[in-house]
C-alpha positions in Angstrom: 12.5 -4.5 27.2 14.5 -1.6 28.7 17.7 -3.6 28.3 17.3 -4.0 24.6 20.4 -2.6 22.7 20.5 -0.9 19.3 22.3 -4.0 18.0 19.4 -6.2 19.3 16.9 -4.0 17.4 18.7 -3.9 14.1 19.2 -7.6 14.0 15.6 -8.5 14.9 13.0 -8.2 12.2 10.3 -8.1 14.9 11.4 -4.5 15.5 9.7 -2.5 12.8 10.9 1.0 11.8 7.9 3.1 12.7 8.5 6.8 12.3 11.1 9.5 12.1 10.7 12.5 14.4 9.8 16.0 13.0 13.5 16.8 12.2 14.1 13.4 10.6 16.9 12.7 13.0 15.5 10.1 15.5 14.0 6.8 14.3 11.4 5.1 16.4 10.9 1.3 16.3 7.9 -0.7 17.5 8.2 -4.4 18.5 5.6 -6.4 16.7 6.0 -10.2 16.6 5.1 -12.0 13.4 2.1 -13.7 14.9 0.8 -10.3 16.1 1.2 -8.8 12.7 -1.1 -11.3 11.1 -3.8 -10.3 13.6 -3.4 -6.5 13.1 -5.4 -4.8 10.3 -2.6 -2.3 9.7 0.8 -1.6 11.2 0.2 1.9 12.6 -0.7 3.5 16.0 -4.4 3.3 15.7 -4.2 -0.5 15.5 -1.2 -0.9 17.9 -3.4 0.6 20.6 -0.4 1.0 22.9 0.1 -2.7 23.2 3.6 -2.9 21.6 6.9 -1.6 22.9 8.6 1.4 21.2 12.2 2.5 21.3 13.9 5.5 19.6 17.5 5.9 18.5 19.4 8.5 16.4 19.0 7.5 12.8 22.8 7.8 12.3 23.4 5.3 15.1 20.9 2.9 13.6 22.7 3.1 10.3 26.1 2.6 11.9 24.8 -0.4 13.9 23.3 -2.0 10.8 26.5 -1.4 8.8 28.6 -3.1 11.6 26.5 -6.2 11.2 26.6 -6.7 7.5 27.8 -10.3 7.7 25.2 -11.4 10.2 22.2 -9.2 9.1 20.5 -11.3 6.5 18.8 -9.5 3.5 15.6 -10.8 1.9 14.1 -9.9 -1.5 11.6 -7.1 -1.0 8.6 -6.4 -3.1 5.6 -4.1 -2.9 1.9 -3.6 -3.4 0.7 -0.1 -4.1 -2.9 0.6 -4.8 -5.8 3.1 -5.3 -7.5 2.1 -2.1 -10.5 -0.2 -1.5 -9.3 -2.5 -4.2 -8.5 -5.7 -2.2 -4.9 -4.8 -1.4 -5.3 -6.0 2.3 -6.8 -9.2 1.1 -3.9 -9.8 -1.3 -1.3 -9.0 1.3 -3.0 -11.5 3.8 -2.9 -14.1 1.1 0.8 -13.6 0.6 1.7 -14.2 4.3 3.1 -17.7 3.5 5.7 -18.9 6.1 8.7 -20.4 4.2 8.0 -18.4 1.1 7.0 -14.8 2.1 6.1 -12.5 4.9 3.8 -9.6 4.2 3.3 -6.3 6.0 0.1 -4.2 5.7 0.7 -0.5 5.7 3.7 0.1 8.0 3.4 3.7 9.2 7.0 4.5 8.3 6.3 4.9 4.6 3.5 7.5 5.0 5.8 9.2 7.5 8.5 9.3 4.8 6.2 10.4 2.1 4.5 13.2 4.1 7.2 14.7 6.2 10.8 13.6 5.5 11.1 13.0 1.8 10.0 16.6 1.1 13.1 18.0 2.6 16.7 17.7 1.4 16.7 15.2 -1.4 19.8 13.3 -0.4 18.8 13.1 3.3 15.4 11.8 2.2 17.0 9.2 0.0 19.3 8.1 2.8 16.4 7.7 5.2 14.5 5.7 2.6 17.5 3.5 2.1 17.8 2.8 5.8 14.1 1.9 6.1 14.3 -0.4 3.1 17.4 -2.2 4.6 15.6 -2.6 7.9 12.5 -4.0 6.3 14.6 -6.5 4.3 15.5 -8.4 7.4 13.8 -11.9 6.9 12.1 -14.0 9.6 13.4 -17.1 7.9 15.9 -18.0 5.2 14.6 -17.9 1.6 11.5 -15.8 2.6 10.7 -12.7 0.6 9.3 -9.6 2.2 6.2 -8.0 0.6 5.1 -4.6 1.8 1.6 -3.3 1.1 1.4 0.4 1.4 -1.2 3.0 2.2 -2.3 5.0 -0.8 -1.1 8.1 1.0 2.4 6.7 0.4 2.0 6.3 -3.4 4.5 9.1 -4.1 7.2 6.6 -3.0 6.7 4.1 -5.8 9.3 5.7 -8.1 11.9 6.3 -5.3 11.5 2.8 -4.0 11.9 1.1 -7.3 14.9 3.2 -8.2 16.5 2.4 -4.8 16.0 -1.4 -5.3 16.6 -2.6 -8.8 15.6 -6.1 -8.0 12.3 -5.1 -6.4 8.9 -5.5 -8.1 5.6 -3.9 -7.4 1.9 -4.8 -8.0 -0.1 -1.7 -8.9 -3.6 -2.7 -7.8 -6.5 -0.5 -8.9 -10.2 -0.6 -9.1 -12.5 0.9 -11.8 -14.0 4.3 -11.0 -17.5 3.1 -10.0 -16.2 0.5 -7.6 -13.9 3.1 -6.1 -16.7 5.6 -5.6 -19.1 3.0 -4.2 -16.4 2.0 -1.7 -16.3 5.5 -0.4 -20.1 5.9 -0.3 -20.3 2.7 1.6 -18.3 4.4 4.4 -20.7 7.3 4.6 -19.4 10.7 5.7 -16.0 9.3 6.7 -15.6 8.0 3.2 -16.4 11.4 1.6 -14.0 13.1 4.0 -11.3 10.5 3.2 -11.7 11.1 -0.5 -11.1 14.8 -0.1 -8.1 14.2 2.0 -6.6 11.9 -0.6 -7.3 14.5 -3.3 -5.4 17.1 -1.2 -2.5 14.8 -0.7 -2.2 13.9 -4.4 -2.5 17.5 -5.6 0.7 18.2 -3.7 2.9 15.9 -5.8 1.0 14.4 -8.8 2.3 15.4 -12.2 -1.3 15.5 -13.4 -2.4 19.1 -13.0 -6.0 20.4 -13.5 -7.1 23.8 -14.7 -9.3 24.3 -11.7 -9.2 27.4 -9.6 -9.9 27.3 -5.8 -13.5 28.4 -6.3 -14.1 25.8 -9.0 -12.7 23.0 -6.8 -14.8 24.1 -3.8 -17.9 23.9 -6.0 -17.2 20.2 -6.8 -19.2 17.5 -5.0 -17.4 15.0 -2.7 -17.6 12.3 -5.4 -16.3 14.6 -8.1 -13.3 15.4 -5.9 -12.8 11.7 -5.1 -13.0 10.8 -8.8 -10.2 13.3 -9.5 -8.1 11.6 -6.8 -8.7 8.3 -8.5 -7.8 9.7 -11.9 -4.5 11.1 -10.6 -3.6 7.6 -9.3 -4.5 6.0 -12.6 -2.3 8.5 -14.3 0.6 7.7 -12.0 0.2 4.0 -12.4 0.2 4.4 -16.2 3.4 6.4 -16.0 5.1 3.9 -13.7 4.2 0.9 -15.9 5.8 2.6 -18.8 8.9 3.7 -16.9 9.6 0.3 -15.1 8.2 -2.2 -17.6 8.4 -5.8 -16.4 9.1 -4.7 -12.8 5.5 -3.5 -12.5 2.3 -5.6 -12.7 -0.9 -3.7 -13.3 -3.8 -5.6 -11.7 -7.4 -4.6 -11.7 -9.2 -5.6 -8.5 -12.1 -7.2 -10.4 -9.6 -9.8 -11.8 -8.7 -10.9 -8.3 -12.3 -11.3 -7.2 -13.4 -13.0 -10.4 -10.5 -15.5 -10.5 -8.7 -15.5 -7.2 -6.6 -18.6 -7.6 -5.4 -17.6 -11.1 -4.6 -14.1 -10.1 -2.9 -15.1 -6.9 -0.6 -17.5 -8.8 0.2 -14.7 -11.3 1.3 -12.5 -8.3 3.3 -15.3 -6.7 5.1 -15.9 -10.0 5.7 -12.2 -10.5 7.3 -12.0 -7.0 9.3 -15.2 -7.7 8.0 -17.0 -4.6 8.4 -20.5 -6.1 4.9 -21.5 -5.4 2.6 -23.7 -7.6 -0.9 -23.2 -9.1 -2.1 -25.7 -6.5 -0.6 -23.6 -3.7 -2.5 -20.6 -5.0 -5.7 -22.6 -5.4 -5.4 -23.9 -1.8 -5.1 -20.3 -0.4 -7.9 -19.0 -2.6 -10.2 -21.8 -1.4 -9.2 -21.2 2.3 -10.3 -18.9 5.0 -8.5 -15.8 3.8 -10.8 -15.3 0.8 -13.9 -16.1 3.0 -13.3 -13.4 5.6 -13.4 -9.6 5.5 -9.8 -8.4 4.9 -10.1 -5.7 7.6 -12.3 -7.6 10.0 -11.0 -11.1 10.2 -13.8 -12.3 12.4 -16.5 -11.5 9.8 -17.5 -13.9 7.0 -17.3 -12.0 3.8 -16.9 -13.8 0.5 -16.8 -12.6 -3.1 -20.5 -13.0 -3.5 -21.3 -10.9 -0.4 -18.9 -8.2 -1.7 -20.7 -8.2 -5.0 -24.1 -7.7 -3.3 -22.7 -4.9 -1.1 -21.4 -3.0 -4.1 -24.7 -3.6 -6.0 -26.8 -2.3 -3.1 -24.8 0.8 -2.6 -24.6 1.4 -6.3 -28.3 1.2 -6.8 -29.0 3.5 -3.9 -26.6 6.1 -5.4 -27.1 5.4 -9.1 -27.9 9.0 -10.1 -24.8 10.5 -8.5 -22.5 7.8 -9.7 -23.8 8.1 -13.3 -23.3 11.9 -13.2 -19.8 11.7 -11.8 -18.8 9.0 -14.3 -19.9 11.0 -17.3 -18.3 14.2 -15.9 -15.0 12.5 -15.2 -14.9 10.8 -18.6 -15.3 14.2 -20.3 -12.8 15.7 -17.9 -10.2 13.0 -18.5 -10.7 13.2 -22.3 -10.1 17.0 -22.1 -6.8 16.4 -20.2 -5.7 13.5 -22.4 -5.8 11.0 -19.6 -6.7 7.3 -20.0 -9.2 5.8 -17.5 -7.3 2.6 -17.4 -3.5 2.3 -17.0 -1.6 0.3 -19.6 1.9 -1.1 -19.8 
């Protein structure tokens, strides 16, 4: 693909914006066909495994090339799924890959790149880069298809900027209860505990919820206590977003989706204005997507098996889970934070 021009790239939605360089000047694209996207767990390097072509261009040149094609560069409605992790967001995104109505993306790396590196710098430059990325992601595969982007929880700081940049966009804020969140981390062993601490570190850098904990006090907390604080910061953020953006935000608890998948899926479809019926939702909910593991599509994994998994891990760690739940409830009360977001 060495003969691909910048015009070819900006007009073809198979070329995903992937990452800005350290200076925020060059934008790298990766060529991922639609069929390949449905097979990939997430849209970042670990899952690309070097199989997809990349090309880099100066961001200013990309912006100019896109501006020159305003008449021919179609623009689709774009909506989002943000989440607290391990809450069924990948499953929901897979269910919303509906040719003719919507295409979905699972965790394109560009948003974490923007959140962690670029957006922290000059505010206007960061806003310009975000605008360019959104415009590139709005390129539809087919007429009348919406684009739905499911983010990594490490990009949650972008919810507010994204919704302010796109007045017509909506977002589902998907969250789990504390116990389910902690069990999901425990299920992953040491990697899950490390992941929980990493998310806590990420969130403390920008969350408006501040704790009166010194470095020594934080160090003395267990992994699950730290993870519970990360969960609380996300719940606090979702609560604030629901109040700030009202009808453009749907708060969705993951247990609702697993208890009534067809009903919940139709609610989401309606919220995103996809023009699909209750029967469409019921057909998808009864199909293979909800019978497979969302991250390992070759593995059978239905709602009942998920329930048994959670129950087994919960029983094996009941003492720790009970202790952390009581501690966080008291901690949240002290800080005036609800354990459940409300509109």
